[in-house]
N, C-alpha and C positions, 0 to 999 in steps of 0.2 A: 503493499499500500504507500501510494507516496504521499509526502507531507507538504504538498504545494500551498503556499499562501497564496489566494488569488484575489486580486484587486479589480473592483469594476469602475472603468471611466468610461462616461456618454460624452458625445458629441453632438450638439443641437443647433444646426443651422437653422435662422431665423429672419424673417423681414416683416416687418410691421404687419404681424400678427400678435398683439400683446394677449388677446384673450386665450387664443392658442395656446401661446407658451405657458400662460398660467394654467389653464386644465392639465397638460402635459406633465408641468412640473407637482402638481399636485396629484396625480394619478402615481407620479414616480416616489413622491415622498410619503404615499401609502402603501408601497412594495414591501413585502417582508423583507427583502435583502436590500441594503440600500447601497447607492452607489459611491465609492469612494472620494471621486472627483466627476465632475460636470464642467465640461466647456461651453460655453453658449458661443456660437459666431452669429454675433447681431448686424445685420445688412438693413439694420432702419436707425433713424435719429433719434427716437423716442427714446426716453428714459424707460427700463423695464427695472429698477429696483423692486418696485411692488410684487412684479412676477415672481422674483427669487427669494422674496422675505421668508419662506417657509424653509430654504435651505440654508439662509443663514442663522435660523433660531435651531433647528439641527446639527450646526456644525459640521456641514458636507464643504468640502472643499470646491472652490469654483472659481473660474476665470472667465471674464466676459471679453472676448474678442471684437472689436469694432471695425466693422468691415463696408464702407458705404460703397464700393465699389461691388460687392457682393450680388452674384447672379443665382436666381433659384432656378434650378434644370426643369 
């Protein structure tokens, strides 16, 4: 049996959809296994502090990357 320590990192691209981001983050917060790190690549210029407030409370490591040239495919 292996004794590997697994870490979960999520990369979430988003652009101008704060309600969907909040819904996704709420769903992730309610999972039984929490992510160790969340990276949000934000292509909008709107603040998203409210949407990540659950993760701030939970102590999840997070990074926000602002990319205004970001294109959704």
